[in-house]
N, CA, C and O atoms as a Tripos MOL2 file, in Angstrom:
@<TRIPOS>MOLECULE
protein
  212   211    53     0     0
PROTEIN
NO_CHARGES

@<TRIPOS>ATOM
      1 N          -1.3080   21.1480   30.6320 N.3       1 MET1
      2 CA         -2.1490   19.9560   30.6660 C.3       1 MET1
      3 C          -3.0550   19.9060   29.4370 C.2       1 MET1
      4 O          -3.4020   18.8230   28.9670 O.2       1 MET1
      5 N          -3.4360   21.0630   28.9200 N.am      2 GLU2
      6 CA         -4.3290   21.0830   27.7690 C.3       2 GLU2
      7 C          -3.6500   20.5440   26.5170 C.2       2 GLU2
      8 O          -4.2980   19.9670   25.6450 O.2       2 GLU2
      9 N          -2.3410   20.7380   26.4410 N.am      3 ILE3
     10 CA         -1.6190   20.2620   25.2600 C.3       3 ILE3
     11 C          -1.6570   18.7410   25.1580 C.2       3 ILE3
     12 O          -1.6120   18.1950   24.0550 O.2       3 ILE3
     13 N          -1.7390   18.0580   26.2810 N.am      4 ILE4
     14 CA         -1.8280   16.5900   26.2540 C.3       4 ILE4
     15 C          -3.1290   16.1600   25.5820 C.2       4 ILE4
     16 O          -3.1430   15.2070   24.8030 O.2       4 ILE4
     17 N          -4.2030   16.8520   25.8790 N.am      5 TYR5
     18 CA         -5.4970   16.5280   25.2640 C.3       5 TYR5
     19 C          -5.4790   16.8190   23.7630 C.2       5 TYR5
     20 O          -6.0470   16.0710   22.9680 O.2       5 TYR5
     21 N          -4.8300   17.8980   23.3960 N.am      6 VAL6
     22 CA         -4.7290   18.2380   21.9740 C.3       6 VAL6
     23 C          -3.8960   17.1970   21.2410 C.2       6 VAL6
     24 O          -4.2900   16.7220   20.1760 O.2       6 VAL6
     25 N          -2.7490   16.8400   21.8040 N.am      7 LEU7
     26 CA         -1.8930   15.8470   21.1680 C.3       7 LEU7
     27 C          -2.5490   14.4730   21.1270 C.2       7 LEU7
     28 O          -2.3700   13.7280   20.1630 O.2       7 LEU7
     29 N          -3.2990   14.1370   22.1570 N.am      8 LEU8
     30 CA         -4.0240   12.8660   22.1650 C.3       8 LEU8
     31 C          -5.0740   12.8400   21.0610 C.2       8 LEU8
     32 O          -5.2280   11.8310   20.3720 O.2       8 LEU8
     33 N          -5.7860   13.9310   20.8940 N.am      9 GLY9
     34 CA         -6.7920   14.0070   19.8240 C.3       9 GLY9
     35 C          -6.1600   13.9210   18.4480 C.2       9 GLY9
     36 O          -6.6740   13.2300   17.5680 O.2       9 GLY9
     37 N          -5.0480   14.6160   18.2550 N.am     10 ILE10
     38 CA         -4.3640   14.5760   16.9550 C.3      10 ILE10
     39 C          -3.8260   13.1750   16.6680 C.2      10 ILE10
     40 O          -3.9310   12.6940   15.5390 O.2      10 ILE10
     41 N          -3.2540   12.5150   17.6740 N.am     11 SER11
     42 CA         -2.7130   11.1730   17.4550 C.3      11 SER11
     43 C          -3.8270   10.1620   17.1690 C.2      11 SER11
     44 O          -3.6540    9.2630   16.3470 O.2      11 SER11
     45 N          -4.9560   10.3070   17.8390 N.am     12 LEU12
     46 CA         -6.0880    9.4160   17.5430 C.3      12 LEU12
     47 C          -6.6330    9.6560   16.1460 C.2      12 LEU12
     48 O          -7.0030    8.7110   15.4490 O.2      12 LEU12
     49 N          -6.6850   10.9060   15.7380 N.am     13 LEU13
     50 CA         -7.1410   11.2220   14.3840 C.3      13 LEU13
     51 C          -6.1910   10.6450   13.3330 C.2      13 LEU13
     52 O          -6.6350   10.1000   12.3230 O.2      13 LEU13
     53 N          -4.9020   10.7660   13.5710 N.am     14 ALA14
     54 CA         -3.9240   10.2110   12.6360 C.3      14 ALA14
     55 C          -4.0050    8.6840   12.5940 C.2      14 ALA14
     56 O          -3.9510    8.0900   11.5170 O.2      14 ALA14
     57 N          -4.1340    8.0510   13.7580 N.am     15 ALA15
     58 CA         -4.2240    6.5880   13.8100 C.3      15 ALA15
     59 C          -5.4810    6.0920   13.0980 C.2      15 ALA15
     60 O          -5.4360    5.0940   12.3790 O.2      15 ALA15
     61 N          -6.5830    6.7760   13.2930 N.am     16 LEU16
     62 CA         -7.8260    6.3660   12.6250 C.3      16 LEU16
     63 C          -7.7580    6.5720   11.1180 C.2      16 LEU16
     64 O          -8.3280    5.7880   10.3590 O.2      16 LEU16
     65 N          -7.0690    7.6130   10.6830 N.am     17 SER17
     66 CA         -6.9380    7.8120    9.2350 C.3      17 SER17
     67 C          -6.0480    6.7450    8.6110 C.2      17 SER17
     68 O          -6.3350    6.2710    7.5120 O.2      17 SER17
     69 N          -4.9700    6.3600    9.2970 N.am     18 PHE18
     70 CA         -4.1410    5.2740    8.7800 C.3      18 PHE18
     71 C          -4.8930    3.9410    8.7840 C.2      18 PHE18
     72 O          -4.7380    3.1380    7.8640 O.2      18 PHE18
     73 N          -5.6900    3.7110    9.7950 N.am     19 LEU19
     74 CA         -6.4960    2.4890    9.8410 C.3      19 LEU19
     75 C          -7.5180    2.4750    8.7120 C.2      19 LEU19
     76 O          -7.7290    1.4390    8.0810 O.2      19 LEU19
     77 N          -8.1500    3.6070    8.4540 N.am     20 ALA20
     78 CA         -9.1230    3.6830    7.3610 C.3      20 ALA20
     79 C          -8.4380    3.4480    6.0180 C.2      20 ALA20
     80 O          -8.9890    2.7640    5.1550 O.2      20 ALA20
     81 N          -7.2510    4.0050    5.8330 N.am     21 GLY21
     82 CA         -6.5090    3.7770    4.5910 C.3      21 GLY21
     83 C          -6.1080    2.3280    4.4230 C.2      21 GLY21
     84 O          -6.1550    1.7980    3.3130 O.2      21 GLY21
     85 N          -5.7180    1.6830    5.4980 N.am     22 PHE22
     86 CA         -5.3500    0.2680    5.4400 C.3      22 PHE22
     87 C          -6.5500   -0.6040    5.1030 C.2      22 PHE22
     88 O          -6.4490   -1.5110    4.2770 O.2      22 PHE22
     89 N          -7.6710   -0.3380    5.7290 N.am     23 ILE23
     90 CA         -8.8860   -1.1130    5.4440 C.3      23 ILE23
     91 C          -9.3300   -0.8870    4.0020 C.2      23 ILE23
     92 O          -9.7480   -1.8300    3.3310 O.2      23 ILE23
     93 N          -9.2440    0.3520    3.5170 N.am     24 TRP24
     94 CA         -9.5980    0.6360    2.1290 C.3      24 TRP24
     95 C          -8.6870   -0.1260    1.1700 C.2      24 TRP24
     96 O          -9.1620   -0.6640    0.1700 O.2      24 TRP24
     97 N          -7.3780   -0.1830    1.4600 N.am     25 SER25
     98 CA         -6.4600   -0.8780    0.5590 C.3      25 SER25
     99 C          -6.7030   -2.3810    0.5560 C.2      25 SER25
    100 O          -6.5050   -3.0320   -0.4700 O.2      25 SER25
    101 N          -7.1210   -2.9310    1.6600 N.am     26 ILE26
    102 CA         -7.4510   -4.3590    1.7000 C.3      26 ILE26
    103 C          -8.7140   -4.6330    0.8850 C.2      26 ILE26
    104 O          -8.7730   -5.6080    0.1350 O.2      26 ILE26
    105 N          -9.7100   -3.7840    1.0300 N.am     27 LYS27
    106 CA        -10.9740   -3.9950    0.3140 C.3      27 LYS27
    107 C         -10.8270   -3.8060   -1.1850 C.2      27 LYS27
    108 O         -11.5750   -4.4150   -1.9500 O.2      27 LYS27
    109 N          -9.8840   -2.9800   -1.6310 N.am     28 THR28
    110 CA         -9.7030   -2.7680   -3.0670 C.3      28 THR28
    111 C          -8.7300   -3.7650   -3.6790 C.2      28 THR28
    112 O          -8.4850   -3.7100   -4.8840 O.2      28 THR28
    113 N          -8.1630   -4.6800   -2.8840 N.am     29 GLY29
    114 CA         -7.3370   -5.7480   -3.4250 C.3      29 GLY29
    115 C          -5.8820   -5.3960   -3.6310 C.2      29 GLY29
    116 O          -5.2390   -5.9720   -4.5080 O.2      29 GLY29
    117 N          -5.3440   -4.4830   -2.8670 N.am     30 GLN30
    118 CA         -3.9500   -4.0890   -3.0340 C.3      30 GLN30
    119 C          -2.9820   -5.1680   -2.5730 C.2      30 GLN30
    120 O          -1.8360   -5.1810   -3.0230 O.2      30 GLN30
    121 N          -3.3920   -6.0650   -1.7020 N.am     31 PHE31
    122 CA         -2.4940   -7.0530   -1.1260 C.3      31 PHE31
    123 C          -2.8070   -8.4760   -1.5700 C.2      31 PHE31
    124 O          -2.3890   -9.4250   -0.9060 O.2      31 PHE31
    125 N          -3.5250   -8.6500   -2.6660 N.am     32 GLU32
    126 CA         -3.9300   -9.9880   -3.0790 C.3      32 GLU32
    127 C          -2.8050  -10.7730   -3.7470 C.2      32 GLU32
    128 O          -2.6990  -11.9830   -3.5420 O.2      32 GLU32
    129 N          -1.9730  -10.1190   -4.5340 N.am     33 ASP33
    130 CA         -0.9260  -10.8260   -5.2690 C.3      33 ASP33
    131 C           0.4190  -10.5590   -4.6090 C.2      33 ASP33
    132 O           1.0730   -9.5550   -4.8940 O.2      33 ASP33
    133 N           0.8240  -11.4610   -3.7290 N.am     34 ASP34
    134 CA          2.1050  -11.2640   -3.0600 C.3      34 ASP34
    135 C           3.2050  -12.1590   -3.6320 C.2      34 ASP34
    136 O           4.3320  -12.1360   -3.1370 O.2      34 ASP34
    137 N           2.9020  -12.9360   -4.6510 N.am     35 TYR35
    138 CA          3.9010  -13.8250   -5.2310 C.3      35 TYR35
    139 C           4.5740  -13.2100   -6.4610 C.2      35 TYR35
    140 O           5.7960  -13.2780   -6.5880 O.2      35 TYR35
    141 N           3.8070  -12.6210   -7.3510 N.am     36 THR36
    142 CA          4.3220  -12.1310   -8.6320 C.3      36 THR36
    143 C           5.4130  -11.0700   -8.5070 C.2      36 THR36
    144 O           6.4040  -11.1710   -9.2300 O.2      36 THR36
    145 N           5.3020  -10.0610   -7.6420 N.am     37 PRO37
    146 CA          6.3630   -9.0460   -7.5920 C.3      37 PRO37
    147 C           7.7320   -9.6100   -7.2310 C.2      37 PRO37
    148 O           8.7510   -9.0680   -7.6600 O.2      37 PRO37
    149 N           7.7740  -10.6760   -6.4620 N.am     38 GLY38
    150 CA          9.0470  -11.2560   -6.0720 C.3      38 GLY38
    151 C           9.7390  -12.0090   -7.1890 C.2      38 GLY38
    152 O          10.9620  -12.1430   -7.1720 O.2      38 GLY38
    153 N           8.9900  -12.5040   -8.1580 N.am     39 VAL39
    154 CA          9.5950  -13.2790   -9.2420 C.3      39 VAL39
    155 C           9.4910  -12.5710  -10.5840 C.2      39 VAL39
    156 O           9.8510  -13.1460  -11.6110 O.2      39 VAL39
    157 N           9.0080  -11.3410  -10.5940 N.am     40 ARG40
    158 CA          8.8370  -10.6160  -11.8490 C.3      40 ARG40
    159 C          10.1660  -10.4090  -12.5650 C.2      40 ARG40
    160 O          10.2190  -10.4420  -13.7950 O.2      40 ARG40
    161 N          11.2450  -10.1960  -11.8050 N.am     41 MET41
    162 CA         12.5420   -9.9640  -12.4380 C.3      41 MET41
    163 C          13.1000  -11.2340  -13.0760 C.2      41 MET41
    164 O          14.0370  -11.1600  -13.8710 O.2      41 MET41
    165 N          12.5420  -12.3890  -12.7450 N.am     42 LEU42
    166 CA         13.0250  -13.6360  -13.3140 C.3      42 LEU42
    167 C          12.3810  -13.9560  -14.6620 C.2      42 LEU42
    168 O          12.8760  -14.8170  -15.3890 O.2      42 LEU42
    169 N          11.2950  -13.2800  -15.0040 N.am     43 PHE43
    170 CA         10.6150  -13.5380  -16.2630 C.3      43 PHE43
    171 C          11.4060  -12.9610  -17.4250 C.2      43 PHE43
    172 O          12.0870  -11.9460  -17.2770 O.2      43 PHE43
    173 N          11.3180  -13.5980  -18.5640 N.am     44 ASP44
    174 CA         12.0100  -13.1400  -19.7610 C.3      44 ASP44
    175 C          11.1420  -12.1300  -20.4910 C.2      44 ASP44
    176 O           9.9560  -12.3770  -20.7120 O.2      44 ASP44
    177 N          11.7140  -11.0050  -20.8640 N.am     45 ASP45
    178 CA         10.9550   -9.9610  -21.5420 C.3      45 ASP45
    179 C          11.2460   -9.9180  -23.0390 C.2      45 ASP45
    180 O          11.1110   -8.8610  -23.6550 O.2      45 ASP45
    181 N          11.6350  -11.0200  -23.6270 N.am     46 LYS46
    182 CA         11.9760  -11.0340  -25.0470 C.3      46 LYS46
    183 C          10.7480  -10.7580  -25.9160 C.2      46 LYS46
    184 O          10.8760  -10.1200  -26.9610 O.2      46 LYS46
    185 N           9.5610  -11.2220  -25.5100 N.am     47 GLU47
    186 CA          8.3650  -10.9900  -26.3080 C.3      47 GLU47
    187 C           8.0750   -9.4920  -26.4040 C.2      47 GLU47
    188 O           7.7070   -9.0010  -27.4710 O.2      47 GLU47
    189 N           8.2340   -8.7800  -25.3200 N.am     48 ASN48
    190 CA          7.9520   -7.3380  -25.3270 C.3      48 ASN48
    191 C           8.9530   -6.5820  -26.1790 C.2      48 ASN48
    192 O           8.5730   -5.6340  -26.8670 O.2      48 ASN48
    193 N          10.2080   -6.9670  -26.1550 N.am     49 LYS49
    194 CA         11.2230   -6.2710  -26.9300 C.3      49 LYS49
    195 C          11.0480   -6.5130  -28.4310 C.2      49 LYS49
    196 O          11.2860   -5.6120  -29.2360 O.2      49 LYS49
    197 N          10.6340   -7.7240  -28.8100 N.am     50 GLU50
    198 CA         10.4530   -8.0450  -30.2260 C.3      50 GLU50
    199 C           9.2320   -7.3370  -30.8010 C.2      50 GLU50
    200 O           9.2560   -6.9230  -31.9600 O.2      50 GLU50
    201 N           8.1800   -7.1910  -30.0290 N.am     51 THR51
    202 CA          6.9850   -6.5240  -30.5520 C.3      51 THR51
    203 C           7.1770   -5.0200  -30.6740 C.2      51 THR51
    204 O           6.5180   -4.3850  -31.4970 O.2      51 THR51
    205 N           8.0690   -4.4300  -29.8690 N.am     52 ASN52
    206 CA          8.3030   -2.9930  -29.9380 C.3      52 ASN52
    207 C           9.1460   -2.6020  -31.1490 C.2      52 ASN52
    208 O           9.0690   -1.4600  -31.6010 O.2      52 ASN52
    209 N           9.9480   -3.5220  -31.6850 N.am     53 ASN53
    210 CA         10.8310   -3.1950  -32.8190 C.3      53 ASN53
    211 C          10.1060   -3.2330  -34.1150 C.2      53 ASN53
    212 O          10.7020   -2.9830  -35.1630 O.2      53 ASN53
@<TRIPOS>BOND
     1     1     2 1
     2     2     3 1
     3     3     4 2
     4     3     5 am
     5     5     6 1
     6     6     7 1
     7     7     8 2
     8     7     9 am
     9     9    10 1
    10    10    11 1
    11    11    12 2
    12    11    13 am
    13    13    14 1
    14    14    15 1
    15    15    16 2
    16    15    17 am
    17    17    18 1
    18    18    19 1
    19    19    20 2
    20    19    21 am
    21    21    22 1
    22    22    23 1
    23    23    24 2
    24    23    25 am
    25    25    26 1
    26    26    27 1
    27    27    28 2
    28    27    29 am
    29    29    30 1
    30    30    31 1
    31    31    32 2
    32    31    33 am
    33    33    34 1
    34    34    35 1
    35    35    36 2
    36    35    37 am
    37    37    38 1
    38    38    39 1
    39    39    40 2
    40    39    41 am
    41    41    42 1
    42    42    43 1
    43    43    44 2
    44    43    45 am
    45    45    46 1
    46    46    47 1
    47    47    48 2
    48    47    49 am
    49    49    50 1
    50    50    51 1
    51    51    52 2
    52    51    53 am
    53    53    54 1
    54    54    55 1
    55    55    56 2
    56    55    57 am
    57    57    58 1
    58    58    59 1
    59    59    60 2
    60    59    61 am
    61    61    62 1
    62    62    63 1
    63    63    64 2
    64    63    65 am
    65    65    66 1
    66    66    67 1
    67    67    68 2
    68    67    69 am
    69    69    70 1
    70    70    71 1
    71    71    72 2
    72    71    73 am
    73    73    74 1
    74    74    75 1
    75    75    76 2
    76    75    77 am
    77    77    78 1
    78    78    79 1
    79    79    80 2
    80    79    81 am
    81    81    82 1
    82    82    83 1
    83    83    84 2
    84    83    85 am
    85    85    86 1
    86    86    87 1
    87    87    88 2
    88    87    89 am
    89    89    90 1
    90    90    91 1
    91    91    92 2
    92    91    93 am
    93    93    94 1
    94    94    95 1
    95    95    96 2
    96    95    97 am
    97    97    98 1
    98    98    99 1
    99    99   100 2
   100    99   101 am
   101   101   102 1
   102   102   103 1
   103   103   104 2
   104   103   105 am
   105   105   106 1
   106   106   107 1
   107   107   108 2
   108   107   109 am
   109   109   110 1
   110   110   111 1
   111   111   112 2
   112   111   113 am
   113   113   114 1
   114   114   115 1
   115   115   116 2
   116   115   117 am
   117   117   118 1
   118   118   119 1
   119   119   120 2
   120   119   121 am
   121   121   122 1
   122   122   123 1
   123   123   124 2
   124   123   125 am
   125   125   126 1
   126   126   127 1
   127   127   128 2
   128   127   129 am
   129   129   130 1
   130   130   131 1
   131   131   132 2
   132   131   133 am
   133   133   134 1
   134   134   135 1
   135   135   136 2
   136   135   137 am
   137   137   138 1
   138   138   139 1
   139   139   140 2
   140   139   141 am
   141   141   142 1
   142   142   143 1
   143   143   144 2
   144   143   145 am
   145   145   146 1
   146   146   147 1
   147   147   148 2
   148   147   149 am
   149   149   150 1
   150   150   151 1
   151   151   152 2
   152   151   153 am
   153   153   154 1
   154   154   155 1
   155   155   156 2
   156   155   157 am
   157   157   158 1
   158   158   159 1
   159   159   160 2
   160   159   161 am
   161   161   162 1
   162   162   163 1
   163   163   164 2
   164   163   165 am
   165   165   166 1
   166   166   167 1
   167   167   168 2
   168   167   169 am
   169   169   170 1
   170   170   171 1
   171   171   172 2
   172   171   173 am
   173   173   174 1
   174   174   175 1
   175   175   176 2
   176   175   177 am
   177   177   178 1
   178   178   179 1
   179   179   180 2
   180   179   181 am
   181   181   182 1
   182   182   183 1
   183   183   184 2
   184   183   185 am
   185   185   186 1
   186   186   187 1
   187   187   188 2
   188   187   189 am
   189   189   190 1
   190   190   191 1
   191   191   192 2
   192   191   193 am
   193   193   194 1
   194   194   195 1
   195   195   196 2
   196   195   197 am
   197   197   198 1
   198   198   199 1
   199   199   200 2
   200   199   201 am
   201   201   202 1
   202   202   203 1
   203   203   204 2
   204   203   205 am
   205   205   206 1
   206   206   207 1
   207   207   208 2
   208   207   209 am
   209   209   210 1
   210   210   211 1
   211   211   212 2
@<TRIPOS>SUBSTRUCTURE
     1 MET1         2 RESIDUE 1 A MET
     2 GLU2         6 RESIDUE 1 A GLU
     3 ILE3        10 RESIDUE 1 A ILE
     4 ILE4        14 RESIDUE 1 A ILE
     5 TYR5        18 RESIDUE 1 A TYR
     6 VAL6        22 RESIDUE 1 A VAL
     7 LEU7        26 RESIDUE 1 A LEU
     8 LEU8        30 RESIDUE 1 A LEU
     9 GLY9        34 RESIDUE 1 A GLY
    10 ILE10       38 RESIDUE 1 A ILE
    11 SER11       42 RESIDUE 1 A SER
    12 LEU12       46 RESIDUE 1 A LEU
    13 LEU13       50 RESIDUE 1 A LEU
    14 ALA14       54 RESIDUE 1 A ALA
    15 ALA15       58 RESIDUE 1 A ALA
    16 LEU16       62 RESIDUE 1 A LEU
    17 SER17       66 RESIDUE 1 A SER
    18 PHE18       70 RESIDUE 1 A PHE
    19 LEU19       74 RESIDUE 1 A LEU
    20 ALA20       78 RESIDUE 1 A ALA
    21 GLY21       82 RESIDUE 1 A GLY
    22 PHE22       86 RESIDUE 1 A PHE
    23 ILE23       90 RESIDUE 1 A ILE
    24 TRP24       94 RESIDUE 1 A TRP
    25 SER25       98 RESIDUE 1 A SER
    26 ILE26      102 RESIDUE 1 A ILE
    27 LYS27      106 RESIDUE 1 A LYS
    28 THR28      110 RESIDUE 1 A THR
    29 GLY29      114 RESIDUE 1 A GLY
    30 GLN30      118 RESIDUE 1 A GLN
    31 PHE31      122 RESIDUE 1 A PHE
    32 GLU32      126 RESIDUE 1 A GLU
    33 ASP33      130 RESIDUE 1 A ASP
    34 ASP34      134 RESIDUE 1 A ASP
    35 TYR35      138 RESIDUE 1 A TYR
    36 THR36      142 RESIDUE 1 A THR
    37 PRO37      146 RESIDUE 1 A PRO
    38 GLY38      150 RESIDUE 1 A GLY
    39 VAL39      154 RESIDUE 1 A VAL
    40 ARG40      158 RESIDUE 1 A ARG
    41 MET41      162 RESIDUE 1 A MET
    42 LEU42      166 RESIDUE 1 A LEU
    43 PHE43      170 RESIDUE 1 A PHE
    44 ASP44      174 RESIDUE 1 A ASP
    45 ASP45      178 RESIDUE 1 A ASP
    46 LYS46      182 RESIDUE 1 A LYS
    47 GLU47      186 RESIDUE 1 A GLU
    48 ASN48      190 RESIDUE 1 A ASN
    49 LYS49      194 RESIDUE 1 A LYS
    50 GLU50      198 RESIDUE 1 A GLU
    51 THR51      202 RESIDUE 1 A THR
    52 ASN52      206 RESIDUE 1 A ASN
    53 ASN53      210 RESIDUE 1 A ASN
């Protein structure tokens, strides 16, 4: 029966740490730009290649 209490405590600790990480990522702006990554492969990179040569 004691193992249930230990596992419950560990699972709550893990859940709270994931929640804290999620809240931190929202506050630092990790999820603000959801449009650009989907169309980044469609952009032409000719300017970057010409400046590197």
